[in-house]
C-alpha positions in Angstrom: 13.3 1.9 -15.7 11.8 5.0 -12.9 8.2 4.6 -12.8 5.9 7.3 -11.9 4.3 6.9 -8.6 0.6 7.6 -7.7 -1.4 7.5 -4.7 -5.1 6.2 -5.4 -7.3 8.8 -3.0 -8.2 5.3 -1.0 -5.1 4.3 0.0 -4.3 8.2 1.1 -7.4 7.6 3.2 -6.3 4.3 4.3 -3.0 5.9 5.1 -4.9 8.8 7.0 -7.1 6.3 9.4 -3.5 4.1 10.0 -1.7 7.2 10.9 -4.8 8.6 13.2 -4.9 5.1 14.9 -1.5 4.7 16.0 -1.4 8.4 17.0 -3.9 7.8 19.7 -0.7 5.9 21.3 2.1 7.5 19.9 2.1 10.5 17.4 6.0 9.7 17.3 5.4 6.2 16.2 2.7 7.2 14.0 4.8 9.5 12.1 7.6 7.2 11.7 5.4 4.8 10.2 3.9 6.7 7.8 7.3 7.4 6.4 8.2 4.0 6.5 5.1 3.4 4.3 5.7 6.1 2.0 9.7 5.3 1.5 8.5 2.0 0.9 6.2 3.0 -1.8 8.8 5.3 -3.3 11.2 2.3 -3.3 9.0 0.8 -5.9 9.7 3.5 -8.6 12.6 1.6 -9.2 11.7 -2.0 -8.1 8.3 -2.1 -9.4 8.3 -6.0 -9.5 9.8 -6.9 -6.2 6.3 -7.3 -4.4 4.8 -10.5 -4.5 1.5 -10.8 -6.7 -1.7 -10.6 -4.4 -2.6 -14.1 -4.1 -6.4 -13.2 -3.5 -6.3 -11.2 -6.7 -4.0 -13.2 -8.7 -3.0 -10.7 -11.2 0.7 -10.0 -11.6 0.3 -6.5 -12.2 -1.3 -6.0 -9.0 1.2 -6.7 -6.4 1.8 -6.1 -2.3 5.3 -5.3 0.0 4.5 -6.1 3.9 5.5 -3.3 6.0 5.1 -4.3 9.4 1.9 -6.0 9.4 0.3 -3.7 6.7 -0.1 -4.9 3.2 0.8 -1.8 0.6 -1.1 -2.9 -2.2 -0.3 -1.5 -5.7 -0.7 -1.7 -9.2 2.3 -2.2 -11.4 1.5 -0.4 -15.1 3.4 0.8 -17.9 5.7 3.5 -16.6 3.7 4.1 -13.4 3.4 2.4 -10.3 -0.2 2.9 -8.4 -0.6 2.5 -4.7 -4.1 1.3 -4.3 -4.4 0.4 -0.8 -2.9 0.2 2.8 -4.7 -2.6 4.7 -3.9 -4.6 7.9 -2.4 -8.0 7.3 -5.0 -9.7 9.7 -7.9 -8.0 7.5 -9.4 -10.1 4.5 -8.9 -8.8 1.7 -11.9 -9.7 -0.5 -14.2 -7.1 1.7 -12.2 -3.9 1.7 -11.3 -4.8 -2.1 -15.2 -5.7 -3.5 -16.4 -2.6 -1.7 -14.0 -0.7 -3.4 -14.3 -2.2 -6.7 -10.7 -3.8 -7.2 
């Protein structure tokens, strides 16, 4: 079953911030990495359960995929996948998650 794919505004902001940060050193690598993240997100349309449950959340509907050193965090709902956040794997998820009301 194919799911609809949605991006939360905060996740799009995360993606923009990551691209800007990487582009300081390499605009080419920034564009390539953003495409890799978007491709990983698109794959969730048909493979939504492939990501692991986010350990800090413990809810089976909140999952994550690792793309290089970033965590693509998403909500698996009925008929849709919503990208919630993209954060660096070294960051403590609790701080940004609680700031956003997650």
